[in-house]
C-alpha positions as CSV (number, residue, x, y, z in Angstrom):
1,M,0.0,0.0,0.0
2,T,1.4,3.4,-1.0
3,D,1.3,6.5,1.2
4,A,-1.4,7.9,-1.1
5,H,-3.6,4.8,-0.6
6,R,-3.3,5.0,3.1
7,K,-4.0,8.8,3.2
8,L,-7.1,8.3,1.1
9,F,-8.3,5.4,3.2
10,E,-7.7,7.2,6.5
11,R,-9.4,10.4,5.3
12,E,-12.5,8.4,4.2
13,L,-12.3,6.3,7.4
14,N,-12.9,9.3,9.5
15,T,-16.0,10.3,7.4
16,L,-19.2,9.4,9.1
17,P,-20.9,6.8,6.8
18,E,-24.4,7.6,5.5
19,A,-26.5,4.8,4.3
20,A,-27.7,6.7,1.2
21,E,-24.1,7.5,0.2
22,V,-23.0,3.9,0.6
23,R,-25.9,2.8,-1.5
24,D,-25.0,5.3,-4.2
25,L,-21.3,4.4,-4.1
26,A,-22.1,0.7,-4.4
27,A,-24.4,1.4,-7.3
28,E,-21.7,3.4,-9.1
29,A,-19.2,0.6,-8.6
30,K,-21.6,-1.9,-9.9
31,A,-22.4,0.2,-13.0
32,S,-18.7,0.4,-13.8
33,N,-18.8,-3.2,-15.0
34,G,-15.5,-4.2,-13.4
35,E,-13.8,-0.9,-14.0
36,A,-14.5,0.9,-10.7
37,S,-11.7,3.3,-9.8
38,E,-9.3,2.6,-7.0
39,A,-10.5,5.7,-5.2
40,L,-14.1,4.4,-5.3
41,R,-13.1,1.0,-4.1
42,M,-11.0,2.4,-1.3
43,T,-13.8,4.7,-0.2
44,L,-16.2,1.8,0.1
45,A,-13.6,-0.3,1.9
46,A,-13.1,2.6,4.4
47,R,-16.9,2.7,5.0
48,L,-16.9,-1.0,5.9
49,A,-13.8,-0.6,8.1
50,H,-15.5,2.3,9.9
51,V,-18.5,0.2,11.0
52,A,-16.4,-2.8,11.7
53,F,-14.0,-1.1,14.1
54,L,-15.5,2.2,15.1
55,A,-19.3,1.8,15.0
56,P,-20.3,-1.9,15.1
57,D,-23.9,-1.1,15.8
58,R,-24.2,0.3,12.3
59,V,-23.1,-2.8,10.4
60,G,-26.7,-3.8,9.6
61,E,-27.6,-0.4,8.3
62,I,-24.5,0.0,6.1
63,Y,-24.5,-3.5,4.7
64,D,-28.2,-3.3,3.9
65,A,-27.3,-0.1,1.9
66,L,-24.3,-1.7,0.3
67,A,-26.4,-4.7,-0.8
68,E,-29.3,-2.4,-2.1
69,G,-26.9,-0.3,-4.1
70,W,-25.0,-3.3,-5.6
71,I,-28.0,-5.5,-6.3
72,G,-30.3,-2.8,-7.3
73,E,-33.2,-3.5,-4.9
74,P,-33.8,-3.4,-1.1
75,V,-32.8,-6.5,0.9
76,G,-36.5,-7.1,1.8
77,A,-36.0,-7.6,5.5
78,A,-36.9,-5.6,8.6
79,P,-34.2,-3.0,9.3
80,I,-31.6,-3.9,12.0
81,P,-31.8,-1.1,14.6
82,T,-28.7,1.1,15.4
83,L,-27.8,2.5,18.8
84,N,-27.5,6.0,17.3
85,E,-24.3,6.7,19.1
86,P,-21.2,8.5,17.9
87,P,-18.3,6.4,16.5
88,L,-15.7,5.2,19.0
89,S,-12.0,6.2,18.9
90,A,-9.6,3.7,17.4
91,P,-7.2,2.2,20.0
92,A,-3.5,2.9,19.7
93,G,-1.7,0.7,17.2
94,L,-4.9,-0.6,15.5
95,W,-4.4,0.9,12.1
96,D,-0.7,0.1,11.9
97,T,-1.5,-3.6,12.6
98,Y,-4.4,-3.3,10.1
99,W,-2.1,-1.9,7.3
100,G,0.4,-4.7,8.0
101,I,-2.3,-7.3,7.2
102,V,-3.4,-5.4,4.1
103,E,0.1,-4.9,2.8
104,D,0.9,-8.6,3.1
105,G,-2.4,-9.4,1.5
106,V,-1.8,-7.1,-1.5
107,A,1.7,-8.6,-1.8
108,G,0.2,-12.1,-2.0
109,K,1.8,-13.3,1.2
110,L,-1.4,-14.4,2.8
111,D,-3.8,-17.2,2.2
112,A,-7.4,-17.2,3.5
113,L,-6.4,-18.9,6.8
114,S,-3.6,-16.4,7.4
115,V,-5.9,-13.5,6.9
116,T,-8.4,-15.1,9.3
117,Q,-5.8,-15.6,12.0
118,R,-4.2,-12.2,11.7
119,T,-7.6,-10.5,11.7
120,A,-8.6,-12.4,14.8
121,D,-5.4,-10.9,16.5
122,L,-6.9,-7.5,16.0
123,G,-9.4,-8.4,18.7
124,G,-6.7,-8.0,21.3
125,K,-6.6,-4.3,20.6
126,H,-10.3,-3.6,21.4
127,T,-11.1,-1.3,24.3
128,P,-13.7,-2.1,27.0
129,E,-15.9,0.6,25.4
130,F,-15.8,-1.2,22.1
131,V,-16.7,-4.6,23.7
132,E,-19.5,-3.0,25.6
133,R,-21.0,-1.5,22.4
134,V,-20.7,-4.9,20.7
135,V,-22.6,-6.4,23.6
136,R,-25.5,-3.9,23.2
137,M,-25.4,-4.2,19.4
138,S,-25.8,-7.9,19.6
139,F,-29.2,-7.6,21.3
140,T,-30.5,-5.7,18.2
141,Y,-30.4,-9.0,16.2
142,E,-33.2,-11.6,16.3
143,G,-32.6,-14.5,18.6
144,V,-29.8,-13.1,20.6
145,E,-31.9,-12.2,23.6
146,E,-33.1,-15.8,23.7
147,V,-29.6,-17.4,23.6
148,S,-28.2,-15.0,26.1
149,K,-30.2,-16.9,28.8
150,W,-28.7,-20.3,27.8
151,P,-25.7,-22.0,29.4
152,L,-22.6,-22.2,27.3
153,P,-22.9,-25.1,24.8
154,R,-21.3,-28.4,25.7
155,R,-18.3,-29.6,23.8
156,L,-19.1,-31.5,20.6
157,D,-18.3,-35.2,20.5
158,L,-16.8,-36.6,17.3
159,E,-17.8,-40.2,18.2
160,E,-21.4,-39.1,18.7
161,L,-21.4,-37.4,15.3
162,G,-19.8,-40.4,13.6
163,A,-22.5,-42.7,15.1
164,C,-25.3,-40.8,13.5
165,P,-27.1,-42.4,10.5
166,E,-25.8,-42.1,7.0
167,N,-27.0,-38.9,5.2
168,S,-27.9,-37.3,8.6
169,V,-26.7,-33.8,9.5
170,G,-24.6,-35.3,12.3
171,R,-22.8,-37.8,10.0
172,L,-22.4,-35.2,7.2
173,F,-20.8,-32.8,9.8
174,Y,-18.6,-35.6,11.0
175,H,-17.3,-36.1,7.4
176,V,-16.7,-32.3,7.0
177,I,-14.4,-32.4,10.0
178,V,-12.7,-35.7,9.5
179,D,-12.3,-35.6,5.7
180,N,-10.7,-32.1,5.9
181,S,-8.7,-32.7,9.0
182,F,-10.5,-29.9,10.7
183,D,-10.5,-29.3,14.5
184,L,-14.0,-29.9,15.8
185,E,-14.2,-26.8,17.9
186,V,-11.6,-24.8,15.8
187,L,-9.9,-23.3,18.9
188,D,-9.6,-24.2,22.5
189,R,-12.4,-22.2,24.2
190,D,-10.6,-22.2,27.6
191,A,-7.2,-21.1,26.1
192,I,-8.8,-18.0,24.5
193,G,-11.0,-17.3,27.4
194,L,-14.4,-17.3,25.8
195,A,-16.2,-18.0,29.1
196,K,-14.8,-14.7,30.4
197,L,-16.6,-12.7,27.7
198,P,-19.7,-10.8,28.8
199,S,-23.1,-12.2,27.8
200,P,-24.1,-12.7,25.1
201,L,-20.7,-12.7,23.5
202,D,-19.6,-15.7,25.5
203,Y,-22.4,-17.9,24.1
204,L,-22.3,-16.4,20.6
205,N,-18.5,-16.8,20.1
206,T,-18.4,-20.3,21.7
207,R,-21.3,-21.5,19.6
208,M,-20.0,-19.9,16.4
209,L,-16.6,-21.5,16.7
210,Q,-17.9,-25.0,17.1
211,A,-20.8,-24.5,14.6
212,H,-18.9,-22.6,11.9
213,D,-18.4,-25.6,9.6
214,L,-21.9,-26.8,10.5
215,W,-23.3,-23.6,9.2
216,H,-21.2,-24.1,6.0
217,L,-23.0,-27.4,5.6
218,V,-26.5,-26.4,6.4
219,G,-26.3,-23.0,4.7
220,G,-25.0,-24.4,1.5
221,Y,-21.5,-22.9,1.7
222,E,-18.4,-24.9,0.8
223,T,-15.1,-24.8,2.6
224,T,-13.3,-22.7,0.0
225,S,-11.6,-19.3,0.0
226,L,-14.5,-17.6,-1.8
227,H,-17.1,-19.2,0.5
228,E,-15.2,-18.2,3.6
229,V,-15.9,-14.6,2.5
230,A,-19.5,-15.5,1.8
231,I,-20.2,-17.2,5.1
232,S,-18.6,-14.2,6.9
233,A,-21.3,-12.0,5.4
234,F,-23.9,-14.6,6.3
235,Q,-22.8,-14.8,9.9
236,M,-22.7,-11.1,10.2
237,S,-26.2,-10.7,8.9
238,Q,-27.4,-13.3,11.4
239,F,-26.2,-11.9,14.6
240,G,-23.8,-9.0,13.9
241,H,-20.7,-11.2,14.2
242,N,-18.1,-8.5,14.7
243,Y,-15.1,-10.6,13.7
244,S,-16.8,-11.3,10.4
245,A,-17.2,-7.5,9.9
246,Q,-13.5,-7.0,10.5
247,F,-12.5,-9.8,8.2
248,L,-14.6,-8.4,5.4
249,A,-13.2,-4.9,5.9
250,V,-9.7,-6.3,5.6
251,T,-10.7,-8.3,2.5
252,A,-12.3,-5.3,0.9
253,T,-9.3,-3.1,1.5
254,I,-7.0,-5.7,-0.1
255,A,-9.3,-6.1,-3.0
256,A,-9.5,-2.4,-3.5
257,Q,-5.9,-2.4,-4.7
258,G,-6.2,-5.5,-6.9
259,L,-7.3,-5.7,-10.5
260,P,-10.7,-3.9,-11.0
261,I,-12.1,-6.8,-12.9
262,G,-11.9,-9.0,-9.8
263,Y,-13.8,-6.5,-7.6
264,P,-17.3,-7.5,-8.8
265,I,-16.7,-11.1,-7.8
266,L,-16.0,-10.0,-4.2
267,M,-19.0,-7.7,-4.0
268,D,-21.4,-10.1,-5.7
269,T,-20.3,-12.7,-3.1
270,I,-20.5,-10.4,-0.1
271,T,-23.9,-8.9,-1.0
272,S,-25.6,-12.2,-2.1
273,A,-24.5,-13.9,1.1
274,W,-25.6,-10.9,3.2
275,V,-29.1,-11.0,1.7
276,H,-29.2,-14.8,2.1
277,G,-28.5,-14.3,5.8
278,R,-31.1,-11.6,6.1
279,H,-33.7,-13.9,4.7
280,T,-32.8,-16.9,6.9
281,P,-34.3,-17.4,10.4
282,P,-31.7,-17.0,13.2
283,M,-29.6,-20.2,13.1
284,I,-27.9,-19.2,16.4
285,T,-31.1,-20.4,18.2
286,I,-31.0,-23.9,16.8
287,D,-30.3,-26.7,19.3
288,W,-28.2,-28.7,16.9
289,E,-27.6,-31.6,19.2
290,S,-31.3,-32.4,19.0
291,V,-31.3,-32.6,15.2
292,W,-28.2,-34.6,14.5
293,T,-30.1,-37.6,13.1
294,G,-32.3,-35.6,10.7
295,T,-31.3,-35.4,7.0
296,L,-30.0,-32.1,5.6
297,E,-33.3,-31.6,3.7
298,E,-35.4,-32.3,6.9
299,V,-33.3,-29.9,9.0
300,R,-33.5,-27.1,6.4
301,A,-37.2,-27.6,6.1
302,Q,-37.7,-27.6,9.8
303,F,-36.0,-24.2,10.4
304,G,-36.8,-22.5,7.1
305,I,-33.3,-22.5,5.7
306,T,-32.6,-22.4,2.0
307,A,-29.2,-23.2,0.5
308,Y,-27.0,-20.3,-0.6
309,E,-27.4,-19.6,-4.4
310,R,-23.8,-19.0,-5.3
311,P,-23.1,-16.5,-8.1
312,Y,-19.8,-18.2,-8.9
313,P,-18.2,-21.7,-8.6
314,A,-17.3,-22.1,-4.9
315,N,-13.7,-23.0,-5.9
316,L,-13.1,-20.0,-8.2
317,V,-10.1,-18.7,-6.2
318,E,-8.5,-22.1,-6.1
319,M,-9.0,-22.6,-9.9
320,A,-7.5,-19.2,-10.6
321,Q,-4.5,-20.0,-8.4
322,A,-4.0,-23.4,-10.1
323,A,-4.1,-21.7,-13.5
324,A,-1.6,-19.1,-12.4
C-alpha cells in the first residue's frame, strides 16, 4: 500500500458513513462493469472498516445499503436497529496492525487462513468501550436475547457425530471435520477465554466457533476461500458477528488495490450472502444436538433454511491459483 492509498483510506475512514451515500457508491461501482476506480473501491472499503472497528452497531444499516446499491433493490427484511451513538476512537496501534495485514495481502503473502488468523489478532486491541458496544449491538439481532439466557454449549463429540445415521446432518458434519482434518471446535475455548466474555458474546462466540463448519454445511457454503468470504457476510447478517465484519473490511481493502475486474466477484459474493442471511431465520437459536439424526433436507425444512445460491463456482479462487 502506498502512502497515497493510506491517506485516502484514513481520510475516508474518518468520514461518518451515511446509508444513502454507501448505497450510491455501491451502485456506481456496480455500474462500472468491473472498471471501478481505485478511489471508489478504497472509499467503500473505508466505510466498511468504519462500521467494523468504530461503529459496530451500524453494520446492519450500512451492509443493507451496500447490498441495495450493488444488487439494485432493497434487501427485503426488517431494518436492524442502530444504537444512534457517535463512533468510537480507534485504540493505539490498531491501524498500523491493520495496514500490516493489508500490505501482506496485497503482496500475495497471505492465504485465507492467514488473513483469518491475523484479523482475529486485532481483537486484542479492542477497548472495553468497544466490547460494551458490541454487547449492546448484539441484542438488536433476532434470537440473541433468547440465547443470552442459555448456558454455554457443551463440547461437541466426534464419536457421537460419527455414530449418526448415513446422510444425517450429524454424519455429514462428521465427514466435513474428518475428511478435511479440521478441528471440531476450531480453537480451545478455555485457552482463548471465551467463558470470560460478557453475555451474550460468551455464548455467541463459543457456539459460532464450534458450529462454523456446520453452518457451512446447512447453509450451503463450501469450505473454499470464496465461500469463507460469503459465510462471513452470512454470519454477520445473522447476529452482527463482529469478527466477520472486521474480516470483510480487511478483505475489501486488499481487493480495492487489486485488478478492478476482480472486484465485482468479491462484491457479488458479499452482498448475495448478506441477503441470504437476512432472509434466513436465526440459526444461532437452533439446538443442533437435538437434530443430528435428521437429514439435511429435513433440518433445512424444519427451520426455514434455504441453500446459498452461489453466483460463482465455490472454488473459483483455487481454480485461478492453479491456472496461475
